[in-house]
C-alpha positions as CSV (number, residue, x, y, z in Angstrom):
1,X,107.3,97.5,72.8
2,X,106.0,98.9,76.1
3,X,105.3,96.4,78.8
4,X,103.0,96.9,81.8
5,X,104.9,96.3,85.0
6,X,103.4,95.4,88.4
7,X,105.5,98.1,89.9
8,X,104.2,98.3,93.4
9,X,103.0,94.8,94.4
10,X,101.8,95.6,97.9
11,X,99.9,98.7,96.9
12,X,98.4,97.1,93.8
13,X,97.5,93.9,95.5
14,X,95.9,95.9,98.4
15,X,93.8,97.9,95.8
16,X,92.7,94.7,94.0
17,X,91.8,92.8,97.1
18,X,89.9,95.9,98.4
19,X,88.1,96.1,95.1
20,X,87.1,92.4,95.3
21,X,85.5,92.9,98.7
22,X,82.7,94.9,97.1
23,X,81.3,92.2,94.8
24,X,82.1,89.6,97.4
25,X,79.9,91.4,99.9
26,X,77.1,91.5,97.2
27,X,77.6,87.7,96.4
28,X,77.3,86.8,100.1
29,X,74.2,88.9,100.6
30,X,76.0,91.4,102.8
31,X,77.7,88.8,105.1
32,X,81.4,89.5,104.4
33,X,81.7,93.2,105.1
34,X,80.4,93.1,108.7
35,X,82.0,89.8,109.5
36,X,85.4,90.1,107.9
37,X,86.0,93.7,106.9
38,X,84.5,95.9,109.7
39,X,86.0,96.1,113.2
40,X,83.7,96.6,116.1
41,X,83.5,95.6,119.8
42,X,82.8,91.9,120.2
43,X,83.9,89.1,122.3
44,X,87.7,88.4,122.0
45,X,86.7,84.7,121.9
46,X,85.3,85.4,118.4
47,X,88.2,84.2,116.1
48,X,87.0,86.6,113.4
49,X,87.7,89.6,115.7
50,X,91.4,89.1,115.1
51,X,90.8,88.9,111.3
52,X,88.8,92.2,111.5
53,X,91.6,94.0,113.4
54,X,93.6,93.8,110.2
55,X,90.9,93.1,107.5
56,X,88.8,96.3,108.2
57,X,91.2,98.3,106.0
58,X,90.3,96.2,103.0
59,X,86.5,96.7,103.3
60,X,84.7,99.7,102.0
61,X,81.0,100.7,102.3
62,X,80.6,101.4,98.6
63,X,82.3,102.3,95.3
64,X,82.8,106.0,96.2
65,X,84.3,105.1,99.6
66,X,86.7,102.7,97.8
67,X,87.6,105.2,95.1
68,X,88.4,108.0,97.6
69,X,90.8,105.8,99.4
70,X,92.4,104.0,96.5
71,X,93.0,107.1,94.3
72,X,95.1,108.6,97.1
73,X,96.8,105.2,97.9
74,X,97.7,104.6,94.3
75,X,99.1,108.1,94.1
76,X,101.4,108.1,97.2
77,X,101.9,104.4,97.8
78,X,104.1,103.3,94.9
79,X,106.9,105.8,95.6
80,X,106.8,104.7,99.3
81,X,107.0,101.1,98.3
82,X,110.0,101.8,96.1
83,X,111.7,103.8,98.8
84,X,111.1,101.5,101.8
85,X,110.5,98.1,100.1
86,X,107.5,95.9,99.7
87,X,108.0,94.0,102.9
88,X,108.5,97.2,105.0
89,X,105.4,98.9,103.5
90,X,103.3,95.8,104.2
91,X,104.5,95.9,107.8
92,X,103.6,99.6,108.0
93,X,100.1,98.9,106.6
94,X,99.6,96.0,109.0
95,X,100.7,98.1,112.0
96,X,98.5,100.9,111.1
97,X,95.5,98.5,110.5
98,X,96.1,97.0,114.0
99,X,96.5,100.4,115.7
100,X,93.3,101.8,114.1
101,X,91.4,98.6,114.7
102,X,92.3,98.4,118.3
103,X,91.5,102.1,118.9
104,X,88.1,101.7,117.3
105,X,87.5,98.5,119.4
106,X,88.4,100.3,122.6
107,X,87.0,103.7,122.2
108,X,83.9,103.2,120.0
109,X,82.1,100.1,121.2
110,X,78.8,100.7,119.5
111,X,80.2,101.6,116.1
112,X,81.9,99.8,113.2
113,X,85.0,100.9,111.3
114,X,86.0,99.9,107.8
115,X,88.1,101.4,105.0
116,X,91.7,102.3,104.3
117,X,91.7,105.9,105.3
118,X,94.0,105.3,108.3
119,X,96.5,103.6,106.0
120,X,96.1,106.4,103.4
121,X,96.8,109.0,106.1
122,X,99.8,107.0,107.2
123,X,101.1,107.0,103.6
124,X,100.4,110.7,103.1
125,X,102.3,111.7,106.3
126,X,105.1,109.2,105.6
127,X,105.5,110.6,102.0
128,X,106.1,114.0,103.5
129,X,109.3,112.6,105.2
130,X,111.1,111.9,101.9
131,X,113.0,115.2,102.3
132,X,114.1,114.6,106.0
133,X,117.8,114.4,106.0
134,X,120.9,115.6,107.9
135,X,118.9,116.7,110.9
136,X,116.7,119.1,109.0
137,X,112.9,118.8,108.8
138,X,111.5,120.2,105.5
139,X,108.7,122.8,105.9
140,X,106.5,120.5,103.7
141,X,106.7,117.8,106.4
142,X,105.5,120.2,109.0
143,X,102.7,121.6,106.8
144,X,101.4,118.2,105.8
145,X,101.3,117.1,109.4
146,X,99.7,120.3,110.5
147,X,97.1,120.4,107.7
148,X,96.1,116.8,107.5
149,X,96.1,116.0,111.2
150,X,94.9,119.5,112.3
151,X,92.0,119.1,110.0
152,X,91.0,115.9,111.6
153,X,91.4,117.2,115.2
154,X,89.3,120.2,114.2
155,X,86.6,117.9,112.7
156,X,86.6,115.8,115.8
157,X,86.2,118.8,118.0
158,X,83.3,120.0,115.9
159,X,81.5,116.8,116.7
160,X,81.7,115.0,113.4
161,X,81.5,111.2,113.6
162,X,84.8,110.9,115.6
163,X,85.6,107.4,114.4
164,X,87.1,108.4,111.1
165,X,88.9,111.4,112.6
166,X,90.5,109.2,115.2
167,X,91.4,106.7,112.5
168,X,93.0,109.4,110.4
169,X,94.9,110.9,113.3
170,X,96.2,107.4,114.3
171,X,97.2,106.7,110.7
172,X,99.0,110.1,110.5
173,X,100.8,109.4,113.8
174,X,101.9,105.9,112.5
175,X,103.3,107.7,109.4
176,X,105.1,110.1,111.6
177,X,106.6,107.4,113.8
178,X,107.7,105.4,110.7
179,X,109.1,108.5,109.0
180,X,111.0,109.7,112.0
181,X,112.4,106.2,112.7
182,X,113.4,105.7,109.1
183,X,115.1,109.1,108.8
184,X,116.9,108.6,112.1
185,X,118.2,105.2,111.0
186,X,119.3,106.6,107.7
187,X,121.3,109.4,109.5
188,X,123.0,106.9,111.8
189,X,124.1,104.7,108.9
190,X,125.8,107.5,107.1
């Protein structure tokens, strides 16, 4: 008999909690998304500001926004969680959330940021590092970085919203840092 296995606890829990924020926002008449799941410039005396630095990756503006992020996360996340471990992947997600949240807080004072796209970009770039070994960088790693990050730089230069492009770039850079660090550590252990 086939059993269903909760194979990627961090990725699956992230997807479920993110999904629950949509009806929660509806049940609270729109209170939770701006107060818990959107990062924006505010007083650092506001305790919820610190929740938002991390929580913004769980919030999504609507079903389509959620689906766009979660489909990619559910595709690339489980192999990463298997490779790096649940605890490490959770740390990577938290670091990316904090980096993107702080960047938004500093550089876009009049705008809010929500959604997991920075985390998704981190995972996409990190997944391209699976073939890095023995001092060689696979061409796929270079192409993924060039295509995904280049697309965002180009979109930012064209004058699109800027916030999401910066978030995607920061997420991609986080993925590169984690990927290079992990591949260097693997090489030194051999």
